[in-house]
N, C-alpha and C positions, 0 to 999 in steps of 0.2 A: 644740593644733595638730591639725588634721585629717589623717587618713591620706591618702596619695596612691597612685596606681596602680589597677589593675583590682580589681573586687570578687572576693573569694575565694568558694569554693563555699558555705561556711556563710553568708556575708553575702548571697549571691544567694538562697539558700533563705529566709533571714529576710525579705528584701524581697518575694519572691514570696508568702509567706504573710501578710504584713502590709499589702500595698499596697491592699487593699480596706477595711481597718479603721483605718489610721493615715494621717496626712498625710505628705507628703514631708519636711517639716521635722522631724517627730517621729522618723521613721526615720533621717534623717541625723544627728540628735543622738544617738540610741541607738547607732548604729554608728560615730560619730565620723568621718563621711565628708562630702564636699562635697554640697550640695543638687543640683548639676547631675548628678553621677554617679548619685545615687539616682533623680532624675527620669527619666534615660534608661532605667534598669532598670524603673521603674514603668510607663513608656510601653510598653516591650516586653512586659511582663506583661499589660497591658490589651489590647494588640493581639492577643496570642496567645489571650486569653480570648474576644475577640470572634470571631475567625476559627474557633477550634476545630480539629478534625481533619476530614479528608475523611470518615472513617467516621461522624462525628456529624452530617454534613450529608446523608447518604443517606436518601431517602424509603423507608420500609418499610411493607409491608402483609403480610397473611398469604400466605406463600409467594413473595413477590417483593421485590426491592430495586431502586430506581431511583436512578441517580446524578444528582444535580441539577447545575446549572451551577456553583454555588458549590463543590460537592464536587469537581468536575472541575478547577476552577481551583486549588483548594487542593492537590490531588494533584499537578498539574503543577508548581506552585511548589516543593513539597517535593522532588519528583524532580529538578528543576533544581539546587537547592542541594546535594543529595546527589551528583549527577553531577559538579558542579564540584569538590567536596571529593575525590572519587575520582580525578579527572583530576590535581588538584594533588598528591595523595599519590603517584601513579604516575609523576609527571614527574621526569625527571632532567636536570640541567643541568650544563654544564661546557664547557671549552674543549678543542679538540683541536690537536695540534701536527703 
């Protein structure tokens, strides 16, 4: 019987380091997880690998660094997700009487 629920940190680490060398089926069998769960994590890993970080997309020459359009978009996307997390963390809800 396969495990249910979200992947643990150790399982995520395993998938991240084996997604390029093993198939989804092999990883799912090794971790005793559903293929669909592993496929989602593998897709996320490959997407992160393709995009990289904003710093890796900056054009550099002796004494200068130029932010490319891709670096700017990646930076904006990262900042938006961080701002949403901060807003949600600082938000208080409740009812008043």
